[in-house]
C-alpha positions in Angstrom: 58.5 -24.8 -15.0 57.5 -21.6 -16.8 58.2 -21.8 -20.5 58.9 -19.4 -23.2 56.0 -20.7 -25.2 53.7 -19.8 -22.4 53.9 -16.2 -23.6 51.2 -16.2 -26.2 51.8 -14.7 -29.6 54.7 -12.8 -31.1 55.3 -9.4 -32.6 52.7 -10.3 -35.2 50.1 -9.9 -32.5 50.7 -6.2 -32.4 50.0 -5.9 -36.2 46.9 -8.1 -35.9 45.5 -6.2 -32.9 46.1 -2.8 -34.6 44.3 -4.0 -37.7 41.4 -5.3 -35.6 41.2 -2.0 -33.7 41.1 -0.1 -36.9 38.3 -2.3 -38.2 36.3 -1.8 -34.9 36.6 2.0 -35.2 35.6 1.9 -38.9 32.5 -0.3 -38.2 31.4 2.2 -35.5 32.3 5.2 -37.6 34.7 6.5 -34.9 38.2 7.8 -34.8 40.6 5.0 -33.8 41.8 5.4 -30.3 43.5 3.3 -27.7 40.1 2.2 -26.5 39.7 0.3 -29.7 43.0 -1.4 -29.1 41.8 -2.4 -25.6 38.6 -3.8 -27.1 40.6 -5.7 -29.7 42.7 -7.3 -26.9 39.5 -8.3 -25.0 37.9 -9.8 -28.1 40.9 -12.2 -28.8 42.0 -15.4 -27.1 45.1 -15.2 -25.0 46.3 -14.2 -21.6 45.8 -10.5 -22.0 42.2 -11.0 -23.1 41.6 -13.4 -20.2 42.8 -10.7 -17.7 40.2 -8.3 -19.1 37.4 -10.8 -19.3 38.0 -12.0 -15.8 37.1 -8.4 -14.8 33.9 -8.7 -16.9 35.3 -6.4 -19.5 34.3 -7.4 -23.0 34.8 -5.4 -26.1 31.3 -3.8 -26.0 31.7 -2.8 -22.4 35.1 -1.1 -23.0 33.8 0.7 -26.1 30.8 2.1 -24.1 33.0 3.2 -21.2 35.5 5.0 -23.5 33.2 6.5 -26.1 33.4 10.0 -24.4 37.2 10.0 -24.2 39.4 11.5 -26.9 43.2 11.7 -27.3 45.6 14.4 -28.4 47.9 12.1 -30.2 47.4 12.1 -34.0 47.9 8.4 -34.2 47.2 6.8 -30.8 47.3 3.3 -32.2 50.9 3.7 -33.5 51.9 5.4 -30.2 50.7 2.4 -28.2 52.2 -0.2 -30.4 55.6 1.5 -30.4 55.5 1.6 -26.6 54.6 -2.1 -26.6 57.6 -2.9 -28.8 59.9 -1.0 -26.5 58.5 -2.9 -23.5 59.0 -6.2 -25.4 62.6 -5.4 -26.3 63.4 -4.4 -22.7 61.9 -7.7 -21.4 64.3 -10.4 -20.3 63.0 -12.7 -23.1 60.3 -13.1 -25.6 58.9 -10.8 -28.3 56.3 -8.0 -28.1 52.8 -9.4 -27.7 49.4 -8.6 -26.5 50.5 -8.5 -22.8 53.1 -5.8 -23.6 50.4 -3.8 -25.5 48.1 -4.1 -22.4 51.0 -2.9 -20.2 51.7 0.0 -22.5 48.1 1.1 -22.4 48.1 0.8 -18.6 51.3 2.8 -18.3 49.9 5.8 -20.3 47.5 7.5 -17.9 46.6 10.1 -20.4 45.4 7.5 -22.9 41.7 7.0 -23.5 42.1 3.3 -22.7 43.4 4.0 -19.2 40.6 6.5 -18.5 38.0 4.0 -19.9 39.3 1.4 -17.4 39.0 3.9 -14.6 35.5 4.8 -15.7 34.6 1.0 -15.6 35.9 0.9 -12.0 38.9 -1.4 -12.7 41.8 -1.5 -10.2 44.4 -0.6 -12.8 47.3 -1.3 -10.4 46.2 -4.9 -9.8 45.6 -5.4 -13.5 49.0 -4.0 -14.4 50.7 -6.2 -11.8 48.9 -9.3 -13.1 49.9 -8.5 -16.7 53.5 -7.9 -15.6 53.6 -11.2 -13.7 52.4 -13.1 -16.7 54.7 -11.3 -19.1 57.8 -12.0 -16.9 56.8 -15.6 -16.2 56.5 -15.0 -12.4 53.2 -16.9 -12.4 52.2 -19.8 -14.5 50.2 -19.4 -17.7 46.4 -19.5 -17.2 45.8 -22.4 -19.5 48.5 -24.8 -18.4 52.2 -25.0 -19.1 54.1 -27.0 -21.7 55.7 -30.0 -20.1 58.4 -30.1 -22.7 58.9 -30.3 -26.4 59.5 -34.0 -26.4 56.1 -34.9 -24.9 54.0 -32.1 -26.3 51.6 -32.6 -23.4 50.0 -29.9 -21.3 50.2 -30.1 -17.6 46.7 -30.4 -16.0 47.7 -29.1 -12.6 49.4 -25.8 -11.7 51.5 -25.2 -8.6 49.4 -24.0 -5.7 51.5 -21.0 -4.9 54.5 -19.0 -6.0 56.7 -20.4 -3.3 55.8 -24.0 -4.4 56.8 -23.2 -8.0 60.0 -21.6 -6.8 60.8 -24.7 -4.7 60.2 -26.9 -7.7 62.5 -24.7 -9.8 65.3 -24.9 -7.2 65.1 -28.7 -7.2 65.5 -28.8 -10.9 68.4 -26.3 -11.1 71.5 -28.4 -10.3 74.8 -26.7 -9.6 78.2 -27.3 -11.3 78.5 -30.6 -13.0 74.8 -31.3 -12.5 73.8 -28.4 -14.9 70.9 -29.4 -17.2 71.6 -30.2 -20.8 70.8 -27.9 -23.6 67.2 -27.9 -24.7 65.8 -27.3 -28.1 64.1 -24.0 -28.8 60.6 -24.0 -27.4 61.3 -26.3 -24.5 61.0 -25.2 -20.9 63.0 -22.1 -20.1 63.4 -21.0 -16.5 62.7 -17.3 -16.0 64.9 -15.2 -13.6 63.0 -14.3 -10.5 64.4 -10.8 -10.4 65.8 -8.7 -13.3 69.6 -8.8 -13.7 71.7 -6.2 -11.8 72.4 -4.3 -15.0 68.8 -3.5 -15.5 67.7 -2.2 -12.1 69.3 -0.9 -8.9 69.7 -3.4 -6.1 67.5 -2.2 -3.2 68.0 -5.1 -0.7 70.6 -4.9 1.9 71.1 -8.6 2.3 73.9 -10.1 0.3 73.0 -12.9 -2.1 75.5 -15.7 -2.3 77.3 -15.5 -5.6 77.2 -18.5 -8.0 80.6 -20.0 -8.6 81.9 -20.0 -12.1 81.6 -23.8 -12.4 77.9 -23.6 -11.5 76.8 -23.4 -15.1 78.5 -24.3 -18.3 76.2 -22.3 -20.5 76.8 -18.7 -21.5 74.8 -16.0 -19.9 71.6 -14.9 -21.8 72.1 -11.9 -24.1 69.8 -9.0 -24.6 67.4 -9.5 -27.5 68.7 -6.4 -29.2 72.1 -7.9 -29.5 71.1 -11.5 -30.1 72.3 -13.5 -33.0 69.8 -14.6 -35.7 69.6 -18.0 -34.0 68.3 -17.3 -30.5 70.4 -18.7 -27.8 69.0 -21.2 -25.4 68.2 -19.8 -22.0 69.4 -21.6 -19.0 68.1 -22.0 -15.5 69.3 -19.4 -13.0 69.8 -20.9 -9.5 67.7 -19.2 -6.9 69.2 -19.2 -3.4 67.0 -20.7 -0.7 67.2 -17.5 1.3 65.3 -15.7 -1.4 62.4 -18.1 -1.1 61.4 -16.8 2.3 61.1 -13.3 0.9 57.8 -12.3 -0.9 58.1 -10.9 -4.4 57.8 -7.1 -4.3 55.3 -6.8 -7.1 55.2 -3.0 -7.1 59.0 -2.8 -7.2 59.1 -5.4 -10.1 56.5 -3.4 -11.9 58.2 -0.1 -11.5 61.6 -1.5 -12.6 60.2 -2.9 -15.8 57.9 -0.1 -16.9 60.6 2.6 -16.5 63.7 2.7 -18.7 65.9 1.6 -15.9 69.1 1.0 -17.7 71.0 1.8 -14.5 73.8 4.3 -14.4 77.3 3.5 -13.2 77.2 2.5 -9.6 73.6 1.3 -9.8 72.0 4.8 -9.6 68.4 5.0 -10.7 67.9 7.4 -13.7 65.3 9.4 -11.7 67.4 9.7 -8.6 69.2 12.8 -7.5 73.0 12.9 -7.8 74.2 13.0 -4.2 77.5 14.4 -5.3 75.8 17.4 -6.9 72.9 17.8 -4.5 73.9 16.4 -1.1 71.7 18.7 1.0 68.7 18.2 -1.2 69.2 14.5 -1.3 69.5 14.3 2.5 66.6 16.5 3.5 64.2 15.9 0.6 62.1 13.0 -0.5 62.1 12.2 -4.2 58.5 11.6 -5.0 59.1 11.0 -8.7 61.5 8.2 -7.9 59.0 6.7 -5.4 56.3 6.8 -8.1 58.6 5.1 -10.6 59.4 2.3 -8.1 55.7 1.7 -7.5 55.7 3.0 -4.0 52.9 5.4 -4.6 49.3 4.1 -5.1 47.3 5.3 -8.1 45.2 8.4 -7.6 41.5 8.4 -8.5 39.3 11.3 -9.4 41.8 14.2 -9.5 42.8 14.2 -13.2 41.6 17.8 -13.8 43.5 19.2 -10.8 46.7 17.3 -11.8 46.4 18.5 -15.4 46.0 22.1 -14.3 49.0 21.8 -11.9 51.1 20.4 -14.8 50.0 23.3 -16.9 51.0 25.8 -14.2 54.5 24.2 -13.9 55.0 24.4 -17.7 54.4 28.2 -17.8 57.3 30.6 -18.4 56.1 33.0 -15.8 54.3 32.4 -12.5 55.3 28.7 -12.9 54.8 27.8 -9.2 51.5 26.5 -8.0 49.6 26.6 -4.7 47.1 23.9 -3.9 44.5 25.5 -1.6 41.8 23.5 0.2 40.5 22.6 3.6 42.3 19.9 5.6 41.5 16.4 4.4 40.2 17.4 1.0 43.0 15.6 -1.0 45.7 18.1 -1.7 48.4 15.6 -1.0 46.7 13.1 -3.3 47.0 15.6 -6.1 50.7 15.8 -5.4 51.0 12.0 -5.5 49.2 12.0 -8.8 51.5 14.7 -10.0 54.5 12.5 -9.0 53.0 9.6 -11.0 52.6 11.8 -14.1 56.2 13.0 -13.8 57.4 9.4 -13.4 55.6 8.6 -16.7 57.5 11.4 -18.4 60.7 10.0 -16.9 59.7 6.6 -18.3 59.9 8.1 -21.8 62.7 10.6 -21.4 64.6 10.0 -18.1 67.3 12.6 -18.8 64.9 15.5 -19.2 62.4 14.3 -16.5 61.2 16.7 -13.8 61.9 15.5 -10.2 59.3 16.4 -7.6 61.2 16.6 -4.2 59.2 17.1 -1.0 60.7 19.2 1.8 59.2 19.7 5.2 59.6 23.0 7.1 60.7 21.1 10.3 63.6 19.3 8.5 64.5 22.6 6.8 64.8 24.4 10.1 66.4 21.6 12.1 70.0 22.3 13.1 69.9 26.0 12.1 70.0 27.6 15.6 72.7 30.1 14.8 71.9 33.3 13.0 72.2 33.1 9.3 72.4 29.2 9.3 68.8 28.9 7.9 69.5 31.4 5.1 72.7 29.6 4.3 70.9 26.2 4.1 68.2 27.7 1.9 70.8 29.2 -0.4 72.5 25.8 -0.6 69.2 24.1 -1.6 68.4 26.7 -4.2 71.9 26.4 -5.7 71.7 22.6 -5.8 68.3 22.8 -7.4 69.7 25.0 -10.1 73.1 23.3 -10.6 72.3 19.6 -10.1 71.7 19.1 -13.8 68.0 18.0 -13.3 64.7 19.9 -13.5 63.7 19.9 -9.8 60.3 21.0 -8.5 60.1 21.5 -4.7 56.9 20.5 -2.8 56.1 22.1 0.6 53.2 20.7 2.5 51.8 23.4 4.8 53.8 26.0 2.9 52.4 28.8 5.0 54.7 27.7 7.8 57.6 29.1 5.7 56.1 32.6 6.0 55.4 32.5 9.7 57.5 32.0 12.9 60.4 34.3 12.0 61.6 32.5 8.9 62.2 35.7 7.0 65.8 35.0 6.3 64.9 31.8 4.5 61.9 33.1 2.6 63.8 36.2 1.3 66.1 33.9 -0.7 63.1 31.9 -2.0 61.2 35.0 -3.0 64.2 36.2 -5.0 64.5 32.9 -6.7 60.8 32.8 -7.5 61.0 36.3 -9.0 63.9 35.4 -11.2 62.1 32.2 -12.4 64.9 30.0 -11.1 62.7 27.9 -8.8 59.5 26.0 -9.2 57.4 25.2 -6.1 54.2 23.3 -5.4 52.8 24.2 -2.1 49.7 23.0 -0.1 47.8 25.2 2.4 44.4 25.9 3.7 42.2 28.9 2.6 42.5 30.6 6.0 46.3 30.3 6.1 46.6 31.5 2.5 44.6 34.6 3.2 46.5 35.3 6.4 50.1 34.6 5.4 50.4 34.7 1.6 47.6 36.7 0.0 48.5 39.7 2.2 52.0 39.8 0.6 51.1 40.8 -3.0 54.7 40.5 -4.2 54.7 36.8 -3.0 51.2 35.9 -4.0 51.7 37.0 -7.7 54.5 34.4 -8.1 52.0 31.5 -7.7 49.3 30.1 -9.8 46.4 29.2 -7.4 44.6 25.9 -7.7 41.6 25.5 -5.4 41.0 21.8 -4.4 37.3 21.3 -3.7 35.7 18.4 -1.9 34.9 15.5 -4.2 31.2 14.6 -4.8 29.7 11.4 -3.4 30.5 9.4 -6.5 34.1 10.4 -6.6 34.5 10.0 -2.9 33.1 6.5 -3.2 35.8 5.5 -5.7 38.5 7.1 -3.5 37.3 5.3 -0.4 36.9 2.1 -2.3 40.6 2.2 -3.2 41.6 3.1 0.3 39.6 0.3 1.9 41.9 -2.3 0.2 44.8 -0.9 2.3 42.6 -0.6 5.4 41.2 -4.1 4.9 44.7 -5.6 4.6 45.7 -3.8 7.8 42.7 -4.9 9.9 42.4 -8.3 8.1 38.8 -7.8 7.0 36.7 -6.5 4.1 34.3 -3.6 3.6 31.0 -3.8 1.8 30.0 -1.2 -0.7 27.0 -0.4 1.5 29.3 0.3 4.4 31.5 2.6 2.3 28.4 4.5 1.0 27.0 4.9 4.5 30.4 6.3 5.8 30.3 8.9 3.1 26.7 9.9 3.4 26.7 10.0 7.2 30.0 11.9 7.4 28.6 14.5 5.1 25.5 15.0 7.2 26.8 14.6 10.7 30.5 15.6 10.7 30.4 19.1 9.2 33.7 20.3 10.5 35.9 18.0 8.3 36.2 17.4 4.6 35.7 14.5 2.3 37.3 12.0 1.7 39.3 12.3 4.9 36.4 12.1 7.3 34.8 9.1 5.6 38.2 7.3 5.5 38.6 8.0 9.3 35.2 6.5 10.0 36.0 3.4 7.9 39.4 3.0 9.7 37.7 3.3 13.1 35.0 0.8 12.2 37.6 -1.7 11.0 39.7 -1.2 14.2 36.7 -1.6 16.4 35.5 -4.8 14.6 38.9 -6.4 14.6 39.6 -5.6 18.3 36.3 -7.0 19.5 36.7 -10.2 17.3 40.3 -10.9 18.3 41.7 -13.6 16.0 38.2 -14.9 15.1 36.9 -14.6 11.6 34.8 -11.5 11.2 32.1 -10.6 8.8 32.6 -7.6 6.4 32.2 -4.1 7.8 28.8 -2.9 6.8 26.3 -0.1 7.7 25.7 -1.4 11.2 29.4 -1.2 12.1 29.7 2.3 10.5 26.6 3.5 12.4 28.2 2.5 15.7 31.2 4.8 14.9 29.2 7.7 13.6 26.7 7.5 16.6 29.6 7.9 19.0 31.1 10.8 17.1 27.9 12.7 16.5 26.0 11.7 19.7 23.1 10.2 17.7 21.3 7.0 18.6 22.4 4.1 16.3 18.8 3.1 15.6 18.1 6.6 14.2 21.0 6.2 11.8 19.9 2.8 10.6 16.4 4.0 10.1 16.0 4.6 6.4 15.1 8.0 5.0 12.0 6.5 3.4 10.5 5.4 6.8 11.4 8.7 8.4 9.8 10.7 5.6 6.7 8.6 5.4 6.2 9.0 9.2 7.1 12.7 9.2 3.8 13.9 10.7 4.1 11.5 13.6 7.6 12.6 14.4 6.7 16.2 14.3 3.7 15.7 16.5 5.9 14.2 19.2 7.4 17.7 19.8 4.6 20.1 18.6 1.2 20.3 20.2 -1.7 20.9 17.9 -1.5 22.4 14.4 -2.2 19.1 12.8 -3.1 20.6 9.4 0.1 22.8 9.3 2.3 19.9 10.2 0.8 17.8 7.5 1.6 20.4 4.9 5.2 20.7 6.1 5.6 16.9 5.8 4.2 16.8 2.3 6.6 19.5 1.1 9.6 17.8 2.7 8.7 14.5 1.1 8.3 16.0 -2.3 11.6 17.9 -2.3 13.5 15.1 -0.6 12.5 12.7 -3.4 14.3 14.9 -5.8 11.3 16.1 -7.7 12.4 19.8 -7.3 16.2 19.7 -7.4 18.5 22.7 -6.9 16.3 24.2 -4.2 16.2 23.9 -0.4 14.4 20.9 1.0 11.7 23.3 2.2 11.0 27.0 2.6 8.2 27.8 5.1 6.8 31.0 6.6 5.0 30.3 9.9 2.6 33.0 11.0 0.9 33.3 14.4 0.9 34.9 17.8 3.7 34.3 20.3 4.0 31.0 22.2 2.0 28.8 19.7 5.0 26.6 18.7 6.6 28.2 15.6 10.1 27.9 16.9 9.4 24.5 18.4 8.3 23.4 14.9 11.7 24.4 13.5 13.5 22.4 16.2 11.2 19.4 15.5 12.1 19.5 11.8 15.9 19.6 12.7 15.5 16.7 15.1 13.5 14.6 12.7 15.5 15.2 9.5 19.0 15.6 11.0 18.7 13.7 14.3 19.6 16.7 16.5 17.7 19.8 17.6 21.1 21.6 17.5 21.4 21.1 13.7 20.0 24.6 13.3 21.3 28.1 12.8 19.0 30.8 14.3 19.2 34.4 13.1 17.1 37.1 14.8 16.4 39.4 11.8 15.4 42.2 14.1 19.2 42.7 14.3 19.3 43.2 10.5 17.1 46.2 10.2 19.7 48.3 8.4 20.7 48.0 4.8 24.4 47.5 5.6 23.5 44.4 7.7 23.6 42.4 4.6 27.4 42.3 5.1 26.9 40.5 8.4 24.8 37.9 6.6 27.1 37.1 3.7 30.4 38.7 4.7 32.0 42.1 4.2 33.2 43.0 0.7 37.0 43.0 0.0 38.8 46.0 1.7 36.3 46.3 4.5 36.8 45.3 8.2 35.7 41.8 8.8 36.2 40.5 5.2 38.3 37.6 6.5 35.7 36.5 9.0 33.0 35.7 6.5 29.2 36.0 6.9 27.2 34.6 9.8 24.9 32.7 7.6 27.2 31.6 4.8 29.9 30.4 7.1 27.4 28.4 9.2 26.1 26.6 6.1 29.6 26.0 4.8 30.5 24.3 8.1 27.3 22.3 8.2 25.3 21.9 5.0 22.6 19.7 6.5 20.6 21.8 8.9 17.6 24.1 9.5 17.9 27.8 9.0 15.6 29.6 11.4 14.9 33.3 10.4 13.1 34.8 13.4 10.9 37.9 13.1 11.5 38.2 9.4 9.2 41.3 9.1 11.7 43.4 11.0 14.6 42.8 8.5 15.5 45.5 6.0 14.3 45.0 2.4 17.8 44.6 1.1 18.5 41.8 3.6 15.3 40.0 2.5 16.2 40.3 -1.2 19.5 38.6 -0.5 17.5 35.4 0.1 15.9 35.4 -3.4 18.6 33.2 -5.0 18.5 30.9 -2.0 14.8 30.3 -2.3 14.9 29.9 -6.0 18.2 28.2 -6.9 19.4 26.9 -3.5 22.6 28.9 -3.5 24.1 32.2 -2.1 27.3 33.9 -3.0 29.3 35.2 -0.1 31.5 38.3 0.2 34.5 36.4 -1.1 32.7 35.3 -4.3 32.3 31.7 -3.1 29.1 29.8 -3.8 27.4 28.4 -0.7 25.1 25.4 -1.3 21.7 25.6 0.5 20.1 22.6 -1.3 20.4 20.4 1.9 18.9 22.9 4.2 15.3 23.6 5.4 14.5 27.3 5.8 11.9 28.3 8.4 10.8 31.9 8.8 8.6 33.0 11.7 6.6 36.2 12.0 3.9 37.8 14.1 2.6 39.7 11.0 -1.2 40.0 11.2 -1.5 38.5 14.7 -2.6 41.8 16.3 -5.2 42.3 13.5 -6.5 38.8 13.9 -6.9 39.1 17.7 -8.6 42.5 17.3 -11.0 40.9 14.8 -11.7 38.0 17.2 -12.5 40.2 20.2 -14.5 42.8 18.2 -17.9 43.4 19.8 -21.1 43.3 18.0 -23.0 46.4 17.0 -25.4 47.6 19.8 -25.4 47.5 23.6 -24.6 43.8 23.8 -21.4 42.7 25.7 -20.9 39.6 23.5 -18.3 39.5 20.9 -18.7 38.5 17.2 -17.9 34.9 16.5 -15.3 34.9 13.7 -14.5 31.8 11.8 -11.0 30.3 11.7 -10.8 30.8 7.9 -11.5 34.5 8.3 -8.7 34.9 10.9 -6.3 32.9 8.7 -7.2 35.0 5.7 -6.5 38.2 7.6 -3.1 37.0 8.7 -2.2 35.9 5.2 -3.2 39.2 3.7 -1.1 41.1 6.2 2.0 39.0 5.4 1.5 39.4 1.7 1.4 43.2 2.0 4.4 43.3 4.4 6.9 41.2 2.4 8.4 41.8 -1.0 6.2 40.1 -3.6 9.2 38.3 -5.3 10.2 36.8 -1.9 6.6 35.8 -0.9 6.1 34.1 -4.2 9.2 31.9 -3.7 8.0 30.4 -0.4 6.8 26.8 -0.5 4.1 27.1 2.2 2.8 30.0 4.2 1.2 28.5 7.3 -0.9 30.0 10.1 -0.5 28.8 13.6 -3.7 29.7 15.5 -3.9 30.4 19.2 -3.7 27.4 21.5 -6.9 26.3 23.3 -7.1 25.0 26.9 -6.9 21.4 25.8 -3.6 22.0 24.0 -2.2 23.9 26.9 -3.0 21.0 29.2 -1.0 18.7 26.9 1.9 21.2 27.0 1.7 21.1 30.8 1.9 17.3 30.8 5.0 17.3 28.5 6.7 20.0 30.5 6.2 18.0 33.8 7.4 14.8 32.0 10.5 16.6 31.0 11.1 17.8 34.5 10.6 14.2 35.7 13.3 12.9 33.4 15.7 15.6 34.6 15.0 14.6 38.3 15.4 10.9 37.4 19.0 11.6 36.4 19.5 12.8 40.1 17.9 9.6 41.4 14.6 11.4 42.3 11.2 10.2 41.0 8.4 12.7 40.3 4.7 11.8 40.9 2.0 14.2 39.8 -1.7 14.1 40.7 -4.1 15.0 37.9 -5.5 17.9 39.8 -2.2 19.7 39.7 -2.6 20.6 36.0 -6.0 22.2 36.7 -4.4 24.4 39.4 -1.6 25.4 37.0 -4.2 26.5 34.5 -6.1 28.6 37.0 -2.9 30.1 38.5 -2.0 31.9 35.3 -1.0 29.0 33.2 -3.5 29.8 30.4 -3.8 32.9 28.4 -5.3 32.6 24.9 -3.2 35.5 23.6 0.1 34.3 24.9 0.1 30.6 24.0 2.2 28.1 26.0 4.7 30.4 27.6 2.4 31.3 30.6 2.2 27.6 31.5 6.1 27.4 31.4 6.2 30.3 33.9 3.5 28.7 36.1 5.4 25.4 36.4 8.7 27.2 37.1 7.0 29.2 39.9 4.8 26.6 41.5 6.7 23.3 40.9 10.4 23.8 40.0 11.1 26.5 42.6 9.8 24.4 45.6 11.6 21.3 44.4 14.9 23.1 44.0 14.7 24.5 47.5 14.0 21.0 48.9 17.0 19.6 47.1 19.3 22.3 48.5 18.0 21.7 52.0 18.6 18.0 51.6 15.0 17.0 51.9 15.0 15.2 48.5 18.0 12.9 48.5 18.7 10.3 45.8 16.2 7.5 46.0 13.3 9.6 47.2 10.1 10.6 45.6 8.7 14.1 45.0 4.9 13.9 45.1 2.9 16.8 43.7 -0.6 17.1 45.1 -3.2 19.8 45.7 -4.3 21.0 49.2 -6.7 23.9 49.7 -6.3 24.9 46.0 -2.5 25.1 46.3 0.2 22.8 44.9 2.1 21.0 47.6 5.4 19.1 47.2 6.0 16.2 49.6 9.2 14.3 49.9 8.7 10.5 50.5 11.6 8.2 51.1 10.1 4.9 50.3 8.6 4.1 46.9 5.9 2.0 48.5 4.9 4.9 50.7 4.7 7.0 47.6 2.3 4.6 46.0 0.1 4.5 49.2 0.1 8.3 49.4 -0.9 8.7 45.8 
């Protein structure tokens, strides 16, 4: 049986802890803050200290975590101890102690102690619930319970579960004449399972059997504030057996105790709307402040700055409504939930002056207003109730842009008037596109709102957010998630799911992985969800092989040359330089710059564009992870607007720039700038900050991050001069040409590029590489790869392709090799001599599925034969 003495300490604990906190601050030459109080709790014996030490939080760890946090309160120690005394006085029994002080620190989200716990990665909701359970006696003391004053012995065993302890309590609580005798002070005192009805509203619909008057001869316990000098002896409160089957709602119990819930007449919560004064608003709206007070809203991590700025906007005299603008899934609703939690804390201290955040949806607002004028009448009613209900009400509209579209002018007219007069405060959530389209164009409406842009969280913040969400996901799927799995979901979603925002896309991946693992395992026990399970989901979403995802970046970077050579023929030295630059920048040695900036010079058809595709496939697992811009289309100065977006007031301002919008949608990709020498100088100078600082500012003033991109520029600069130098004849009547070394040709091309490009741009390029003409050996390898690609395409139709070696020699002699044109003549030769005959045979039905197409040479010509049997094909070859 839980006893009163199981609550360690008394009100003297608060004085002792405050003195210890002051000594800690003085020894460290710091201003005393609530962090020092938290460290004092952790350094002392007792249940509150055990809760912190169980989470590996000693005094030194807490002081380190909170050394960067300060508090606005002139005396944070006094503020916390006063709040602890208030909690102790409102408790059903006992005196203020260290547990109440811990609860007071956890309830004040603005305190340095609370922020230090968040910095240390503590689940404050669970810590608060555990402290509340101990302070209320819902669970047994950690170090054993007093068996009774008469024996003075400590029980060595604790009940195994809450239901077991409750069943023991019911057996001991006898009705009527069997009521227990009075016990001396300090003996076992049974704690009520739920707070008495006068302290909190009854939320359950099932009726609890009332206890008959003769069930107990002892008087009811009195509130500590009105108790006599000799404390009365508490008596056991019978618990009906029907209550034992219901789990204890810890969040409800926590919310009821932390808030000043001295219920109003009729059991109305102090933070509830008065239905008599606001019937329409109570029916259509959802009181988020009340939900936060009752513990129905989970804590919000990582949005403290946005919540503070929203509160500042609501506190202004003018322009005191706020718009939360951000892409879908970025966490706008989380900011609103955090706002509701903050307002509930204000209501905890001053319930009569608390602000109530009420959510309204456009669909509920419009429902049932089919007749003309009904919507305007409903909006007028809501505004009147908001003004006359006697409470400070803030309305929240998710997707607020829907109010200003679809013919809702009659409703918005009343709202605009109320906003202009300052009679209405609104928090709205919308996307940047909808804001520009529906709100920003109405200047009279836009000036009524303070705008708060909600950006995507960084990886560290997203990890904390997803870590919190995985507790709920794990409970739903009945499994757990590893930290490596969470980190993989965040990293891969950023890289391969560019169309969505964090943390929503990472949470979606984690949810899908949990659902897949649980469905395949059935009721069997499953291992935690890790990177392998996350990779299966991402691979299906991004169409990437799982093994490529599970391959570490280290292995891929160390084998970069090998991966590039699988797609690019020749140019071994140039590929080696590209790999070294990518390894250096990917290791973080040169931060705040693109992963690589390359200028590839050389004649047409030598593999410059194919190299860019190979980089995209190797780094980002897809050749499509590339944005290609033909800079010959940017030969005019005004073309810069197409690149970064038109300035405000010009046509196309809302569309954004071709380059900046592509990078905003997908930050991990290759940017291919083709024929860079044909762009206007103003266009080239727009890339200076990209090459140097890894960023570009678009036409709307938004900063676009290029640090995860690889920029590849291609150009034919100097190719004509090099070819002329190579074919130059010697002086005299000889028909032979001068033999020019490769170094001389390369130097000629580099000099031409240096003179053609702006010096400040040329100087910011990581590597300028020369791709020389392809020789006959390289073109033969290109032919083999092209025929292999054709064979894979035919295999998907059930047709096998066999090629005799002599076919490649014929392709070379039939126009497949031209030193000045690279590999493109070979592509045309294969299309003309191989692909065209095979296509005609397929259309005529001569190459059905299961047959073999045999390429051979007869009389110097390529011949395609259709063979039905595979064995016959082997004999023919």
